[in-house]
PDB file of N, CA, C, O and CB in Angstrom:
ATOM      1  N   MET A   1     -56.025 -10.562  21.240  1.00  0.00           N
ATOM      2  CA  MET A   1     -55.502  -9.343  20.669  1.00  0.00           C
ATOM      3  C   MET A   1     -54.821  -8.491  21.734  1.00  0.00           C
ATOM      4  O   MET A   1     -53.858  -7.779  21.451  1.00  0.00           O
ATOM      5  CB  MET A   1     -56.614  -8.558  19.993  1.00  0.00           C
ATOM      6  N   ASN A   2     -55.320  -8.570  22.941  1.00  0.00           N
ATOM      7  CA  ASN A   2     -54.762  -7.783  24.031  1.00  0.00           C
ATOM      8  C   ASN A   2     -53.320  -8.183  24.320  1.00  0.00           C
ATOM      9  O   ASN A   2     -52.498  -7.338  24.675  1.00  0.00           O
ATOM     10  CB  ASN A   2     -55.610  -7.942  25.285  1.00  0.00           C
ATOM     11  N   ILE A   3     -53.013  -9.467  24.169  1.00  0.00           N
ATOM     12  CA  ILE A   3     -51.656  -9.936  24.449  1.00  0.00           C
ATOM     13  C   ILE A   3     -50.665  -9.350  23.449  1.00  0.00           C
ATOM     14  O   ILE A   3     -49.525  -9.053  23.808  1.00  0.00           O
ATOM     15  CB  ILE A   3     -51.599 -11.471  24.416  1.00  0.00           C
ATOM     16  N   PHE A   4     -51.092  -9.180  22.189  1.00  0.00           N
ATOM     17  CA  PHE A   4     -50.207  -8.582  21.190  1.00  0.00           C
ATOM     18  C   PHE A   4     -49.916  -7.120  21.513  1.00  0.00           C
ATOM     19  O   PHE A   4     -48.802  -6.639  21.300  1.00  0.00           O
ATOM     20  CB  PHE A   4     -50.825  -8.697  19.794  1.00  0.00           C
ATOM     21  N   GLU A   5     -50.909  -6.426  22.020  1.00  0.00           N
ATOM     22  CA  GLU A   5     -50.705  -5.022  22.408  1.00  0.00           C
ATOM     23  C   GLU A   5     -49.726  -4.912  23.567  1.00  0.00           C
ATOM     24  O   GLU A   5     -48.894  -4.005  23.598  1.00  0.00           O
ATOM     25  CB  GLU A   5     -52.042  -4.368  22.790  1.00  0.00           C
ATOM     26  N   GLU A   6     -49.823  -5.835  24.520  1.00  0.00           N
ATOM     27  CA  GLU A   6     -48.894  -5.828  25.661  1.00  0.00           C
ATOM     28  C   GLU A   6     -47.469  -6.134  25.200  1.00  0.00           C
ATOM     29  O   GLU A   6     -46.516  -5.475  25.615  1.00  0.00           O
ATOM     30  CB  GLU A   6     -49.338  -6.857  26.731  1.00  0.00           C
ATOM     31  N   ILE A   7     -47.339  -7.130  24.346  1.00  0.00           N
ATOM     32  CA  ILE A   7     -46.006  -7.488  23.834  1.00  0.00           C
ATOM     33  C   ILE A   7     -45.418  -6.321  23.053  1.00  0.00           C
ATOM     34  O   ILE A   7     -44.245  -5.986  23.221  1.00  0.00           O
ATOM     35  CB  ILE A   7     -46.078  -8.752  22.935  1.00  0.00           C
ATOM     36  N   PHE A   8     -46.219  -5.709  22.213  1.00  0.00           N
ATOM     37  CA  PHE A   8     -45.731  -4.602  21.405  1.00  0.00           C
ATOM     38  C   PHE A   8     -45.347  -3.410  22.278  1.00  0.00           C
ATOM     39  O   PHE A   8     -44.335  -2.761  22.017  1.00  0.00           O
ATOM     40  CB  PHE A   8     -46.785  -4.189  20.383  1.00  0.00           C
ATOM     41  N   SER A   9     -46.130  -3.114  23.296  1.00  0.00           N
ATOM     42  CA  SER A   9     -45.798  -1.977  24.170  1.00  0.00           C
ATOM     43  C   SER A   9     -44.515  -2.251  24.958  1.00  0.00           C
ATOM     44  O   SER A   9     -43.723  -1.336  25.184  1.00  0.00           O
ATOM     45  CB  SER A   9     -46.964  -1.684  25.143  1.00  0.00           C
ATOM     46  N   GLU A  10     -44.305  -3.497  25.376  1.00  0.00           N
ATOM     47  CA  GLU A  10     -43.063  -3.841  26.076  1.00  0.00           C
ATOM     48  C   GLU A  10     -41.866  -3.751  25.130  1.00  0.00           C
ATOM     49  O   GLU A  10     -40.789  -3.304  25.523  1.00  0.00           O
ATOM     50  CB  GLU A  10     -43.157  -5.258  26.681  1.00  0.00           C
ATOM     51  N   LEU A  11     -42.060  -4.174  23.898  1.00  0.00           N
ATOM     52  CA  LEU A  11     -40.977  -4.057  22.919  1.00  0.00           C
ATOM     53  C   LEU A  11     -40.612  -2.599  22.670  1.00  0.00           C
ATOM     54  O   LEU A  11     -39.432  -2.270  22.550  1.00  0.00           O
ATOM     55  CB  LEU A  11     -41.375  -4.728  21.602  1.00  0.00           C
ATOM     56  N   ILE A  12     -41.600  -1.731  22.593  1.00  0.00           N
ATOM     57  CA  ILE A  12     -41.340  -0.300  22.407  1.00  0.00           C
ATOM     58  C   ILE A  12     -40.533   0.246  23.575  1.00  0.00           C
ATOM     59  O   ILE A  12     -39.608   1.033  23.374  1.00  0.00           O
ATOM     60  CB  ILE A  12     -42.661   0.483  22.260  1.00  0.00           C
ATOM     61  N   LYS A  13     -40.871  -0.161  24.790  1.00  0.00           N
ATOM     62  CA  LYS A  13     -40.133   0.294  25.976  1.00  0.00           C
ATOM     63  C   LYS A  13     -38.688  -0.186  25.928  1.00  0.00           C
ATOM     64  O   LYS A  13     -37.764   0.576  26.210  1.00  0.00           O
ATOM     65  CB  LYS A  13     -40.813  -0.206  27.264  1.00  0.00           C
ATOM     66  N   VAL A  14     -38.497  -1.467  25.565  1.00  0.00           N
ATOM     67  CA  VAL A  14     -37.139  -2.027  25.506  1.00  0.00           C
ATOM     68  C   VAL A  14     -36.323  -1.328  24.424  1.00  0.00           C
ATOM     69  O   VAL A  14     -35.162  -0.985  24.647  1.00  0.00           O
ATOM     70  CB  VAL A  14     -37.186  -3.551  25.239  1.00  0.00           C
ATOM     71  N   TRP A  15     -36.922  -1.116  23.252  1.00  0.00           N
ATOM     72  CA  TRP A  15     -36.205  -0.440  22.164  1.00  0.00           C
ATOM     73  C   TRP A  15     -35.846   0.995  22.545  1.00  0.00           C
ATOM     74  O   TRP A  15     -34.768   1.481  22.204  1.00  0.00           O
ATOM     75  CB  TRP A  15     -37.052  -0.444  20.883  1.00  0.00           C
ATOM     76  N   GLY A  16     -36.747   1.666  23.249  1.00  0.00           N
ATOM     77  CA  GLY A  16     -36.456   3.028  23.706  1.00  0.00           C
ATOM     78  C   GLY A  16     -35.294   3.053  24.685  1.00  0.00           C
ATOM     79  O   GLY A  16     -34.438   3.936  24.627  1.00  0.00           O
ATOM     80  N   GLU A  17     -35.270   2.082  25.583  1.00  0.00           N
ATOM     81  CA  GLU A  17     -34.160   2.004  26.539  1.00  0.00           C
ATOM     82  C   GLU A  17     -32.842   1.694  25.831  1.00  0.00           C
ATOM     83  O   GLU A  17     -31.813   2.288  26.150  1.00  0.00           O
ATOM     84  CB  GLU A  17     -34.447   0.935  27.605  1.00  0.00           C
ATOM     85  N   MET A  18     -32.870   0.766  24.874  1.00  0.00           N
ATOM     86  CA  MET A  18     -31.665   0.440  24.121  1.00  0.00           C
ATOM     87  C   MET A  18     -31.164   1.667  23.358  1.00  0.00           C
ATOM     88  O   MET A  18     -29.963   1.939  23.339  1.00  0.00           O
ATOM     89  CB  MET A  18     -31.934  -0.724  23.148  1.00  0.00           C
ATOM     90  N   PHE A  19     -32.069   2.398  22.740  1.00  0.00           N
ATOM     91  CA  PHE A  19     -31.697   3.586  21.986  1.00  0.00           C
ATOM     92  C   PHE A  19     -31.060   4.637  22.889  1.00  0.00           C
ATOM     93  O   PHE A  19     -30.083   5.278  22.502  1.00  0.00           O
ATOM     94  CB  PHE A  19     -32.916   4.169  21.283  1.00  0.00           C
ATOM     95  N   SER A  20     -31.608   4.818  24.090  1.00  0.00           N
ATOM     96  CA  SER A  20     -31.042   5.817  25.005  1.00  0.00           C
ATOM     97  C   SER A  20     -29.630   5.420  25.443  1.00  0.00           C
ATOM     98  O   SER A  20     -28.759   6.280  25.576  1.00  0.00           O
ATOM     99  CB  SER A  20     -31.950   5.991  26.242  1.00  0.00           C
ATOM    100  N   HIS A  21     -29.399   4.125  25.667  1.00  0.00           N
ATOM    101  CA  HIS A  21     -28.052   3.682  26.046  1.00  0.00           C
ATOM    102  C   HIS A  21     -27.067   3.838  24.896  1.00  0.00           C
ATOM    103  O   HIS A  21     -25.913   4.212  25.106  1.00  0.00           O
ATOM    104  CB  HIS A  21     -28.081   2.225  26.506  1.00  0.00           C
ATOM    105  N   ILE A  22     -27.521   3.553  23.692  1.00  0.00           N
ATOM    106  CA  ILE A  22     -26.658   3.720  22.513  1.00  0.00           C
ATOM    107  C   ILE A  22     -26.297   5.187  22.326  1.00  0.00           C
ATOM    108  O   ILE A  22     -25.158   5.504  21.982  1.00  0.00           O
ATOM    109  CB  ILE A  22     -27.353   3.176  21.242  1.00  0.00           C
ATOM    110  N   MET A  23     -27.244   6.078  22.546  1.00  0.00           N
ATOM    111  CA  MET A  23     -26.979   7.509  22.389  1.00  0.00           C
ATOM    112  C   MET A  23     -26.037   8.036  23.477  1.00  0.00           C
ATOM    113  O   MET A  23     -25.360   9.042  23.263  1.00  0.00           O
ATOM    114  CB  MET A  23     -28.294   8.291  22.418  1.00  0.00           C
ATOM    115  N   GLU A  24     -25.982   7.381  24.625  1.00  0.00           N
ATOM    116  CA  GLU A  24     -25.006   7.762  25.657  1.00  0.00           C
ATOM    117  C   GLU A  24     -23.588   7.392  25.236  1.00  0.00           C
ATOM    118  O   GLU A  24     -22.640   8.121  25.528  1.00  0.00           O
ATOM    119  CB  GLU A  24     -25.348   7.086  26.996  1.00  0.00           C
ATOM    120  N   ILE A  25     -23.446   6.269  24.557  1.00  0.00           N
ATOM    121  CA  ILE A  25     -22.126   5.768  24.171  1.00  0.00           C
ATOM    122  C   ILE A  25     -21.636   6.398  22.870  1.00  0.00           C
ATOM    123  O   ILE A  25     -20.429   6.493  22.649  1.00  0.00           O
ATOM    124  CB  ILE A  25     -22.162   4.254  24.028  1.00  0.00           C
ATOM    125  N   MET A  26     -22.547   6.823  22.016  1.00  0.00           N
ATOM    126  CA  MET A  26     -22.203   7.284  20.661  1.00  0.00           C
ATOM    127  C   MET A  26     -21.155   8.406  20.628  1.00  0.00           C
ATOM    128  O   MET A  26     -20.247   8.320  19.801  1.00  0.00           O
ATOM    129  CB  MET A  26     -23.452   7.760  19.968  1.00  0.00           C
ATOM    130  N   PRO A  27     -21.214   9.448  21.462  1.00  0.00           N
ATOM    131  CA  PRO A  27     -20.164  10.479  21.383  1.00  0.00           C
ATOM    132  C   PRO A  27     -18.762   9.933  21.664  1.00  0.00           C
ATOM    133  O   PRO A  27     -17.789  10.375  21.052  1.00  0.00           O
ATOM    134  CB  PRO A  27     -20.469  11.597  22.364  1.00  0.00           C
ATOM    135  N   LYS A  28     -18.658   8.976  22.586  1.00  0.00           N
ATOM    136  CA  LYS A  28     -17.347   8.390  22.867  1.00  0.00           C
ATOM    137  C   LYS A  28     -16.840   7.577  21.683  1.00  0.00           C
ATOM    138  O   LYS A  28     -15.650   7.605  21.370  1.00  0.00           O
ATOM    139  CB  LYS A  28     -17.413   7.510  24.115  1.00  0.00           C
ATOM    140  N   VAL A  29     -17.735   6.858  21.030  1.00  0.00           N
ATOM    141  CA  VAL A  29     -17.352   6.063  19.863  1.00  0.00           C
ATOM    142  C   VAL A  29     -16.901   6.973  18.724  1.00  0.00           C
ATOM    143  O   VAL A  29     -15.900   6.696  18.062  1.00  0.00           O
ATOM    144  CB  VAL A  29     -18.526   5.172  19.404  1.00  0.00           C
ATOM    145  N   ILE A  30     -17.632   8.044  18.501  1.00  0.00           N
ATOM    146  CA  ILE A  30     -17.265   8.991  17.445  1.00  0.00           C
ATOM    147  C   ILE A  30     -15.922   9.647  17.754  1.00  0.00           C
ATOM    148  O   ILE A  30     -15.086   9.806  16.865  1.00  0.00           O
ATOM    149  CB  ILE A  30     -18.357  10.066  17.280  1.00  0.00           C
ATOM    150  N   HIS A  31     -15.716  10.026  19.016  1.00  0.00           N
ATOM    151  CA  HIS A  31     -14.452  10.658  19.409  1.00  0.00           C
ATOM    152  C   HIS A  31     -13.284   9.703  19.173  1.00  0.00           C
ATOM    153  O   HIS A  31     -12.260  10.109  18.624  1.00  0.00           O
ATOM    154  CB  HIS A  31     -14.497  11.092  20.893  1.00  0.00           C
ATOM    155  N   PHE A  32     -13.424   8.445  19.579  1.00  0.00           N
ATOM    156  CA  PHE A  32     -12.348   7.472  19.386  1.00  0.00           C
ATOM    157  C   PHE A  32     -12.091   7.217  17.905  1.00  0.00           C
ATOM    158  O   PHE A  32     -10.939   7.112  17.486  1.00  0.00           O
ATOM    159  CB  PHE A  32     -12.685   6.157  20.091  1.00  0.00           C
ATOM    160  N   THR A  33     -13.153   7.119  17.114  1.00  0.00           N
ATOM    161  CA  THR A  33     -12.998   6.873  15.679  1.00  0.00           C
ATOM    162  C   THR A  33     -12.271   8.017  14.997  1.00  0.00           C
ATOM    163  O   THR A  33     -11.380   7.783  14.180  1.00  0.00           O
ATOM    164  CB  THR A  33     -14.356   6.661  15.026  1.00  0.00           C
ATOM    165  N   LEU A  34     -12.634   9.246  15.318  1.00  0.00           N
ATOM    166  CA  LEU A  34     -11.944  10.389  14.718  1.00  0.00           C
ATOM    167  C   LEU A  34     -10.485  10.453  15.159  1.00  0.00           C
ATOM    168  O   LEU A  34      -9.615  10.820  14.369  1.00  0.00           O
ATOM    169  CB  LEU A  34     -12.657  11.691  15.085  1.00  0.00           C
ATOM    170  N   TRP A  35     -10.211  10.100  16.417  1.00  0.00           N
ATOM    171  CA  TRP A  35      -8.832  10.075  16.909  1.00  0.00           C
ATOM    172  C   TRP A  35      -8.029   9.034  16.133  1.00  0.00           C
ATOM    173  O   TRP A  35      -6.895   9.299  15.736  1.00  0.00           O
ATOM    174  CB  TRP A  35      -8.794   9.770  18.433  1.00  0.00           C
ATOM    175  N   ALA A  36      -8.601   7.862  15.915  1.00  0.00           N
ATOM    176  CA  ALA A  36      -7.884   6.798  15.205  1.00  0.00           C
ATOM    177  C   ALA A  36      -7.650   7.180  13.738  1.00  0.00           C
ATOM    178  O   ALA A  36      -6.574   6.921  13.199  1.00  0.00           O
ATOM    179  CB  ALA A  36      -8.671   5.473  15.290  1.00  0.00           C
ATOM    180  N   VAL A  37      -8.635   7.784  13.100  1.00  0.00           N
ATOM    181  CA  VAL A  37      -8.478   8.187  11.699  1.00  0.00           C
ATOM    182  C   VAL A  37      -7.398   9.253  11.567  1.00  0.00           C
ATOM    183  O   VAL A  37      -6.583   9.197  10.646  1.00  0.00           O
ATOM    184  CB  VAL A  37      -9.811   8.709  11.130  1.00  0.00           C
ATOM    185  N   SER A  38      -7.384  10.217  12.471  1.00  0.00           N
ATOM    186  CA  SER A  38      -6.355  11.256  12.392  1.00  0.00           C
ATOM    187  C   SER A  38      -4.969  10.674  12.663  1.00  0.00           C
ATOM    188  O   SER A  38      -3.988  11.119  12.068  1.00  0.00           O
ATOM    189  CB  SER A  38      -6.657  12.388  13.388  1.00  0.00           C
ATOM    190  N   ALA A  39      -4.878   9.690  13.549  1.00  0.00           N
ATOM    191  CA  ALA A  39      -3.580   9.052  13.803  1.00  0.00           C
ATOM    192  C   ALA A  39      -3.091   8.308  12.565  1.00  0.00           C
ATOM    193  O   ALA A  39      -1.898   8.324  12.260  1.00  0.00           O
ATOM    194  CB  ALA A  39      -3.678   8.083  14.998  1.00  0.00           C
ATOM    195  N   VAL A  40      -3.998   7.663  11.859  1.00  0.00           N
ATOM    196  CA  VAL A  40      -3.612   6.931  10.649  1.00  0.00           C
ATOM    197  C   VAL A  40      -3.122   7.895   9.576  1.00  0.00           C
ATOM    198  O   VAL A  40      -2.268   7.529   8.769  1.00  0.00           O
ATOM    199  CB  VAL A  40      -4.797   6.099  10.115  1.00  0.00           C
ATOM    200  N   ILE A  41      -3.639   9.108   9.550  1.00  0.00           N
ATOM    201  CA  ILE A  41      -3.221  10.089   8.545  1.00  0.00           C
ATOM    202  C   ILE A  41      -1.954  10.819   8.982  1.00  0.00           C
ATOM    203  O   ILE A  41      -1.050  11.009   8.169  1.00  0.00           O
ATOM    204  CB  ILE A  41      -4.346  11.099   8.284  1.00  0.00           C
ATOM    205  N   ILE A  42      -1.869  11.226  10.231  1.00  0.00           N
ATOM    206  CA  ILE A  42      -0.780  12.086  10.699  1.00  0.00           C
ATOM    207  C   ILE A  42       0.512  11.315  10.934  1.00  0.00           C
ATOM    208  O   ILE A  42       1.579  11.800  10.557  1.00  0.00           O
ATOM    209  CB  ILE A  42      -1.189  12.788  11.973  1.00  0.00           C
ATOM    210  N   LEU A  43       0.457  10.139  11.541  1.00  0.00           N
ATOM    211  CA  LEU A  43       1.688   9.421  11.873  1.00  0.00           C
ATOM    212  C   LEU A  43       2.533   9.058  10.646  1.00  0.00           C
ATOM    213  O   LEU A  43       3.748   9.245  10.696  1.00  0.00           O
ATOM    214  CB  LEU A  43       1.348   8.166  12.634  1.00  0.00           C
ATOM    215  N   PRO A  44       1.967   8.557   9.563  1.00  0.00           N
ATOM    216  CA  PRO A  44       2.808   8.322   8.379  1.00  0.00           C
ATOM    217  C   PRO A  44       3.383   9.617   7.802  1.00  0.00           C
ATOM    218  O   PRO A  44       4.508   9.626   7.303  1.00  0.00           O
ATOM    219  CB  PRO A  44       2.001   7.603   7.303  1.00  0.00           C
ATOM    220  N   ALA A  45       2.619  10.709   7.868  1.00  0.00           N
ATOM    221  CA  ALA A  45       3.132  11.986   7.361  1.00  0.00           C
ATOM    222  C   ALA A  45       4.325  12.455   8.187  1.00  0.00           C
ATOM    223  O   ALA A  45       5.289  12.989   7.638  1.00  0.00           O
ATOM    224  CB  ALA A  45       2.024  13.057   7.374  1.00  0.00           C
ATOM    225  N   VAL A  46       4.266  12.261   9.493  1.00  0.00           N
ATOM    226  CA  VAL A  46       5.391  12.643  10.351  1.00  0.00           C
ATOM    227  C   VAL A  46       6.598  11.767  10.058  1.00  0.00           C
ATOM    228  O   VAL A  46       7.728  12.256  10.041  1.00  0.00           O
ATOM    229  CB  VAL A  46       5.004  12.538  11.839  1.00  0.00           C
ATOM    230  N   PHE A  47       6.372  10.480   9.827  1.00  0.00           N
ATOM    231  CA  PHE A  47       7.473   9.582   9.492  1.00  0.00           C
ATOM    232  C   PHE A  47       8.138  10.003   8.185  1.00  0.00           C
ATOM    233  O   PHE A  47       9.364  10.050   8.089  1.00  0.00           O
ATOM    234  CB  PHE A  47       6.973   8.137   9.390  1.00  0.00           C
ATOM    235  N   ILE A  48       7.327  10.306   7.189  1.00  0.00           N
ATOM    236  CA  ILE A  48       7.883  10.710   5.892  1.00  0.00           C
ATOM    237  C   ILE A  48       8.654  12.013   6.024  1.00  0.00           C
ATOM    238  O   ILE A  48       9.756  12.145   5.490  1.00  0.00           O
ATOM    239  CB  ILE A  48       6.765  10.861   4.844  1.00  0.00           C
ATOM    240  N   ALA A  49       8.077  12.977   6.734  1.00  0.00           N
ATOM    241  CA  ALA A  49       8.738  14.277   6.870  1.00  0.00           C
ATOM    242  C   ALA A  49      10.013  14.176   7.682  1.00  0.00           C
ATOM    243  O   ALA A  49      10.979  14.881   7.390  1.00  0.00           O
ATOM    244  CB  ALA A  49       7.801  15.282   7.513  1.00  0.00           C
ATOM    245  N   GLY A  50      10.048  13.322   8.692  1.00  0.00           N
ATOM    246  CA  GLY A  50      11.224  13.254   9.563  1.00  0.00           C
ATOM    247  C   GLY A  50      12.298  12.314   9.086  1.00  0.00           C
ATOM    248  O   GLY A  50      13.476  12.540   9.364  1.00  0.00           O
ATOM    249  N   THR A  51      11.934  11.262   8.374  1.00  0.00           N
ATOM    250  CA  THR A  51      12.897  10.227   8.020  1.00  0.00           C
ATOM    251  C   THR A  51      13.249  10.241   6.536  1.00  0.00           C
ATOM    252  O   THR A  51      14.424  10.270   6.172  1.00  0.00           O
ATOM    253  CB  THR A  51      12.357   8.872   8.400  1.00  0.00           C
ATOM    254  N   LEU A  52      12.243  10.219   5.697  1.00  0.00           N
ATOM    255  CA  LEU A  52      12.515  10.058   4.277  1.00  0.00           C
ATOM    256  C   LEU A  52      12.892  11.362   3.590  1.00  0.00           C
ATOM    257  O   LEU A  52      13.711  11.343   2.672  1.00  0.00           O
ATOM    258  CB  LEU A  52      11.322   9.464   3.599  1.00  0.00           C
ATOM    259  N   TYR A  53      12.331  12.486   3.996  1.00  0.00           N
ATOM    260  CA  TYR A  53      12.637  13.748   3.317  1.00  0.00           C
ATOM    261  C   TYR A  53      14.115  14.119   3.419  1.00  0.00           C
ATOM    262  O   TYR A  53      14.694  14.530   2.414  1.00  0.00           O
ATOM    263  CB  TYR A  53      11.790  14.869   3.896  1.00  0.00           C
ATOM    264  N   PRO A  54      14.758  13.992   4.594  1.00  0.00           N
ATOM    265  CA  PRO A  54      16.206  14.293   4.619  1.00  0.00           C
ATOM    266  C   PRO A  54      17.018  13.384   3.686  1.00  0.00           C
ATOM    267  O   PRO A  54      18.029  13.814   3.130  1.00  0.00           O
ATOM    268  CB  PRO A  54      16.740  14.156   6.047  1.00  0.00           C
ATOM    269  N   MET A  55      16.583  12.141   3.515  1.00  0.00           N
ATOM    270  CA  MET A  55      17.288  11.252   2.590  1.00  0.00           C
ATOM    271  C   MET A  55      17.127  11.743   1.153  1.00  0.00           C
ATOM    272  O   MET A  55      18.073  11.693   0.367  1.00  0.00           O
ATOM    273  CB  MET A  55      16.767   9.804   2.723  1.00  0.00           C
ATOM    274  N   TRP A  56      15.935  12.214   0.812  1.00  0.00           N
ATOM    275  CA  TRP A  56      15.716  12.731  -0.529  1.00  0.00           C
ATOM    276  C   TRP A  56      16.598  13.942  -0.791  1.00  0.00           C
ATOM    277  O   TRP A  56      17.076  14.117  -1.912  1.00  0.00           O
ATOM    278  CB  TRP A  56      14.247  13.093  -0.729  1.00  0.00           C
ATOM    279  N   VAL A  57      16.823  14.774   0.205  1.00  0.00           N
ATOM    280  CA  VAL A  57      17.686  15.937   0.043  1.00  0.00           C
ATOM    281  C   VAL A  57      19.114  15.483  -0.232  1.00  0.00           C
ATOM    282  O   VAL A  57      19.787  16.035  -1.102  1.00  0.00           O
ATOM    283  CB  VAL A  57      17.633  16.840   1.296  1.00  0.00           C
ATOM    284  N   GLU A  58      19.583  14.466   0.518  1.00  0.00           N
ATOM    285  CA  GLU A  58      20.926  13.955   0.300  1.00  0.00           C
ATOM    286  C   GLU A  58      21.065  13.341  -1.103  1.00  0.00           C
ATOM    287  O   GLU A  58      22.075  13.543  -1.777  1.00  0.00           O
ATOM    288  CB  GLU A  58      21.274  12.916   1.375  1.00  0.00           C
ATOM    289  N   TRP A  59      20.058  12.605  -1.526  1.00  0.00           N
ATOM    290  CA  TRP A  59      20.114  11.981  -2.853  1.00  0.00           C
ATOM    291  C   TRP A  59      20.086  13.048  -3.953  1.00  0.00           C
ATOM    292  O   TRP A  59      20.675  12.856  -5.016  1.00  0.00           O
ATOM    293  CB  TRP A  59      18.936  10.991  -3.036  1.00  0.00           C
ATOM    294  N   GLY A  60      19.420  14.143  -3.707  1.00  0.00           N
ATOM    295  CA  GLY A  60      19.316  15.197  -4.707  1.00  0.00           C
ATOM    296  C   GLY A  60      20.578  16.017  -4.833  1.00  0.00           C
ATOM    297  O   GLY A  60      20.763  16.678  -5.854  1.00  0.00           O
ATOM    298  N   GLU A  61      21.471  16.008  -3.831  1.00  0.00           N
ATOM    299  CA  GLU A  61      22.694  16.790  -3.893  1.00  0.00           C
ATOM    300  C   GLU A  61      23.639  16.275  -4.973  1.00  0.00           C
ATOM    301  O   GLU A  61      24.441  17.034  -5.517  1.00  0.00           O
ATOM    302  CB  GLU A  61      23.389  16.777  -2.546  1.00  0.00           C
ATOM    303  N   ASP A  62      23.541  14.991  -5.280  1.00  0.00           N
ATOM    304  CA  ASP A  62      24.418  14.411  -6.284  1.00  0.00           C
ATOM    305  C   ASP A  62      24.098  14.903  -7.697  1.00  0.00           C
ATOM    306  O   ASP A  62      24.951  14.876  -8.585  1.00  0.00           O
ATOM    307  CB  ASP A  62      24.325  12.906  -6.234  1.00  0.00           C
ATOM    308  N   PHE A  63      22.867  15.347  -7.889  1.00  0.00           N
ATOM    309  CA  PHE A  63      22.490  15.805  -9.243  1.00  0.00           C
ATOM    310  C   PHE A  63      23.016  17.167  -9.401  1.00  0.00           C
ATOM    311  O   PHE A  63      22.835  17.781 -10.452  1.00  0.00           O
ATOM    312  CB  PHE A  63      20.959  15.779  -9.486  1.00  0.00           C
TER     313      PHE A  63
END
């Protein structure tokens, strides 16, 4: 029974260390993810506003 307690205590230590390393990396991962999501939303909007909207104005002049 003592061997199971030793194994379990070592596993707890390893899991705690893994969790601390993950928590160090997590803010960087969140920052990159939010940057990528905003780029996916903003870049097409800029393309539409800069390229397609002037064409729509020209097409509308004929009406």
